[in-house]
BADOBA-575721 format. One record per residue: x, y, z of N, C-alpha, C in turn. Coordinates in steps of 0.05 Angstrom, whole numbers, plus 5000, padded with zeros to 4 digits. Last residue first. Example, Ala and Ser with C-alpha at 12.3 -4.5 7.8 and 13.67 -1.06 7.14 Angstrom:
<rs>
525749555142527349795143525850015157;526448865156524649105156526449345156;
</rs>
This chain:
<rs>
356663694601355963904627356263744648;356963244562360163474578359263564599;352363094561353562984563357163074584;349863574528349163484561350663284575;352263634489353463844500352163724535;350063174474353263174473353863424497;345463264459345863204479348663094492;346363744424345363804443345463494469;347663404380348963694393348663674420;343763124373345563044382347263214381;340163634350339463444379341963244390;341863774309342563894330342463874358;341163244271344363344274344963534307;335863394274337663124266339463194300;335463764238334963774268336163524280;338163674197340063844204337263784231;334163254172337263204181337963474192;330063504172329563354188332263334188;331163904129330764064153331063834180;331063534076333763704102333263784119;326063484084328163314091330263324100;323663914064323063884097325263654102;325964054015326864144029325964034062;323263573991325863713988327963864013;318563763997319863504006321963544008;318264263966317964273997318864054014;319264153918320864173935321064303957;314363673910317063563906319463803921;310264093918310663903922313863813929;311164323869311864513885312464433909;309863993824313663963824314364243851;305463923825306363703840310163713844;304064343805303864293836305264073847;308464563767305864503760305564523794;311865233759311664993761308564793759;312565743736311265543720310865303730;315866023778312966043779311665863755;320765613822319965723786316865753785;325465683864321965673860322465813823;330965473852329765773856327065693848;336064943885333765013873332565343877;341464743873341064933889338265013861;340463953856342164253850339864383869;338863423868342063483880341963803871;333163483857334263653894337363563898;331463803814333063643809333963783843;323564083800327164113806327363813818;319563683743320463773778323863883789;319163973676320263773707319963963735;311064173672314864333677315364043691;306763983653308963833663311063943656;301064203675303664363669305964223682;296563783673297664083645299764123647;296463483723297663363684298763523675;294263813760296363503764297763513740;289864023751291864143769293863983770;287563933708288864153706291564183728;286263353721288563403693289263683690;283063483758284863303755286763383739;278863723728280663893744282463743750;276963313697277563533685279263723706;274463013731276662923719278263113700;271063253762272663223774275463163753;269163783711267663583730271563503747;268664523706271064213713268964023726;265164953682265864903707267364683705;265665533641265665293647265765193667;263366193656265566003653264365823658;256966453623259166443652260266203631;253166553583255666653585257266683609;249366203598249366463615251666653611;249665773567251465803578250966053610;245565833539244265633553247365573580;245466253512244166293536244466113551;251466373466248266123475247266223499;255266613444253266743458250566513467;258466133431259966323454258066513463;255565943396256565793418257665893443;256566353346254266313366255266043389;262366263350260566603364258066553362;262265813320263065933351262766143356;260365893268257865653299259965773327;263366183245260966343261259066123278;266965883238267666033266263966193279;268265383220265465393215265965653245;273365373158271865333192271165443207;275765393113272765443126272365263145;282665563136281165423114277765553130;284965973181284365603186282365413155;290465843135288465763145287065973158;292766133084289666173089289665913100;298466673083296966353094294366373088;301167043073299066963052298866683053;300067723084300167463092299667353072;299568283088301268283089301568023092;292068233120293368383101297168333110;288767713138290167933150292667973122;284867263131283567523127285767773122;287466843138287466783119286367183108;287766753189289266753182289766923163;280267003202283066803204285466913191;277867313257277267333231280467033231;272867793309274467493298275767503259;273568393326271568173323273967943322;275669003283275068853316273568613302;278669493248277169183247277369083281;280669883219279269883227277169693246;285469633199286069883219283869893230;283469383155285469173174285069303201;280869673132280069433137281069403158;287269953101284870063118282569933134;289369393081290269623100288969713124;283568963066285569203061287569343083;283968153077282868573082284368803059;281767653035283667793060282468173055;278567373005278467433032279267633047;281267312964280167532956278367562985;289467262973286367152973283767372972;294367162952292367512949289467412950;295066632994296066832980293867062973;289266203003292066383016292566512993;284566092984284666193017287266393028;281066142929283466162945284966342968;276965512930277665832936281465902945;275765142871277865072891278065492898;270964692847270365012866273664852890;272264302823271964552815271364712826;268263852870270463982852270964162838;267263912936267064012917268264182889;271063372955268163372966266463562944;275863572959275063442933273563352934;278564182952276863972964275063842942;285164402943282364322930280664142950;286165032996286864772981284164642970;281365163040284065173039284565013012;275165673035275865323046279865323036;275266203077274866083046275665773056;270166493094272266353113272366173089;265767113106267566893093271066773100;265467473151263367273124264866983126;268467503215267767533183265667403164;264467553280267267483261266567503225;263567743344262967773312265067553294;262768003399263367723391261567713362;268768313413267068293407266568013393;272768343475273968323442269768243435;272768443520270568763495271268663477;275268343561276768463546275168583532;271967933589274267993609276068283587;268367793553267067893584269668053592;271567573516269767853517268467923542;274667163527275967433521273867733515;270166823540271766983567272867253558;268466723487266566863510268466923531;273866493467272066723459270266903465;273466003502275766303500274866533499;269065733490269165843514271466043521;270165713432267465873451267566003472;273665203440273865563426271465693434;270164903462271664973485272665133468;265864923409264864963453267364983458;268764603381268364883369266764963400;269064033401271264333396270964533392;264163893410264663923428267964103420;262763913348262164113364263264123388;268863763305266263653322265263873336;270063963248270563993278268563923284;271364133187269263903194268863923236;276364593184272764613174270464343176;279264193223278764443239275564503216;280863553230280463753213277863983225;284063433287282563563279281663713250;286062623297287062923291284363073289;285662203306287862283319288862533319;279662253308280662093321283462053335;279362643269277062543288277062423309;282562253220280562453230278362503253;287861813229285061863221283262123236;293061573201291961733223288661813211;296661623158295261393167294761453188;298062113133299661953138298961723160;291162203157293962333156295362203162;283662223126287162063139289462253127;279762663113279662413129281362323130;282463113108279763143113279762893124;286963243076287463153097284663153112;285563603038287063313029287463263055;283764043057282563893052282963553041;286364363114287564263084285163993078;287464443164285964533148284964413122;289464053221289064153192285864363178;293064213293290664073270290964153249;291964623333293064433335290964303320;290265313335288765153333290464863329;292265983361293165803344291565423344;290266633363289666303379290766123358;291667273390292066983351292166833374;289267873377290267683399289567453388;291268533374291368263356291468053370;292669043361291268953383290268733377;296868963321293869083322291769153333;301468823321301768953346298869023342;302668353280301768193317300768503333;300568903237299868703253298968553265;301469583213301169323232300569063232;301569553144301369553161302169433192;308869723111306169783118304669763147;314769903126312569973116310169993116;315469143129315969373126314869593111;310868683138311868773119312769023127;309768163184309468423174312468523165;306767553188308267703180307368063181;304667273257304367403238305967463222;306667183306305966853292304567033258;307367263356310067343337308167233315;303167773407305367633397306467593369;302668343445302868353414305167993415;298068393496300568323497302068303456;294068243539294668503521297168573526;294867713554292567773527293768033516;301867423554300267623559297567653537;303166853505303467223522301567283536;302866383512305666373508305866683515;299165723539299266043536301966083529;295065263518298165323520298465663515;289664903539290365133530292965243537;287164373513288864373529290164653523;278864153499281764303499284164343511;276863533505276463763504279163893496;276063033505273163163483273363393505;278062603516276462763541275462963529;279862433461278862263481276662313498;283062943448279462843429279062603445;285463503460285263343475282863053459;287664033421285663743430286563553437;290764543442291664273432289264063449;291565263417289664923431290064713423;296165703461295265483425293265213439;296466383444296166263454294765973442;299666813410297866793446297466673454;304166413377301566573381301066673397;311866503363308866433374306366573362;315866463349313866533316310966443327;319566463377320666603361318266723350;319565943404317766203416318066473394;325965723397323365673409322365883413;329665923354329465873366326965993385;332665723300331365543313331265553339;332266093261334965923263335565863297;327466113243329966043221332165983235;324565983295324266103274328066033262;318865583331321965613319322165733294;314965313353314565673333317965653338;313164843368315464923380315665283374;307264553375310164713359311464813384;304164003389305264263402307264453393;301863613340302963653363302863863371;300763533282298763323302298863423328;299064163242301363903252299363853276;297564693219297364383201300564243211;295665053263298965063255299364813243;290365543235291565243244294165163238;288866113278290965993261290265623258;284866743289286066493281287666273261;285367313316285867183287285466933300;280867813352282167553356284167353322;280568513376280668323354281568033357;283468843406280568853414278768703390;286968913464286468663453283868783441;290769353473289269313487288369133469;298569183484295969313461293069263483;305869243491303669303512301569433491;309168853456309169203458306369023475;312968233484312068373459311168713469;320167863489316468053504316468173470;323667483474320867553450318867653465;327367413514327367573496325467643470;321867503564324567323560325967543535;315967383579317667463611320667443585;313767143531313167363538314567453557;313266563530315166693514314766933524;311566003576311166143550313666433543;309965383568311665463551311065863533;307265313620310065223612311265343588;302165563637304665703620307765623622;295765253603298765323616300865513610;290065523629291465583604295265463628;285965623672287065403671289565333645;284666383641284566143666284465893663;290666583623286566503616286566333637;292367283653293666933651289766873645;290067773649293167753626293467513629;284668133663286368013669288467863639;285468843648283768663649285068293664;289769183609287669243628285568933633;295669573601293969313598292269313618;297670163568296470033588295169733591;300570343518298670203526298770103543;
</rs>
């Protein structure tokens, strides 16, 4: 199926893009989204058991920048290209290739880490997504709205987002969001599904993320008339970060033969231009010296 609409997410880093290499996915037209939590505090490598980075990557990863109150998006596959973050059993139903856009959110949905996690504090050092702050939900809503505007992914979501693990604040209530979750869809339900769901809802999978994340609030923010459905504008600080800091791919080594990398950040291109200009100046100086010598000889 041919891809349609823009395939690159505005402002998303392409530094860890895997779709152009050995893990290229199948073409599709997204009509649903699956939300995951990484259960970590940093950008994952998504390596498989063989240690191959990107072998289990989603479409995009959202890394919260809590001091800046924004999410830094890292795109791993084109929008209309199948990702690799879902289990897909032989002889069952398609999961990764079922027109599913897959979003991983760095942080946790585990209620045992609702306040602290290995000495780190929720809301300060990481996000506990069932209690995510409004700004974080609004950042997710921006991407949900963009996918609706440009790819017609419906602004709807499943009703039940079950809590992950034992919630100490709700004694005696332990919803089984993982394993054979009561929220998990049947094959027929999954084939017909459009809109947004969690990893806990996808058949053939046993993960329970993103727990009881308030995705209904994300949908409400995506529909908010206050934004008019338009993409948000960046302030000067966000614009500087997006252009100069977000894609920190190493600049080319001036001692080696370089080929322009389309994923370099602007500073890397400037480094390449500077190196080329420096070499050109040296060549011009040599040519001038040779011309002077010719004149003297004449």
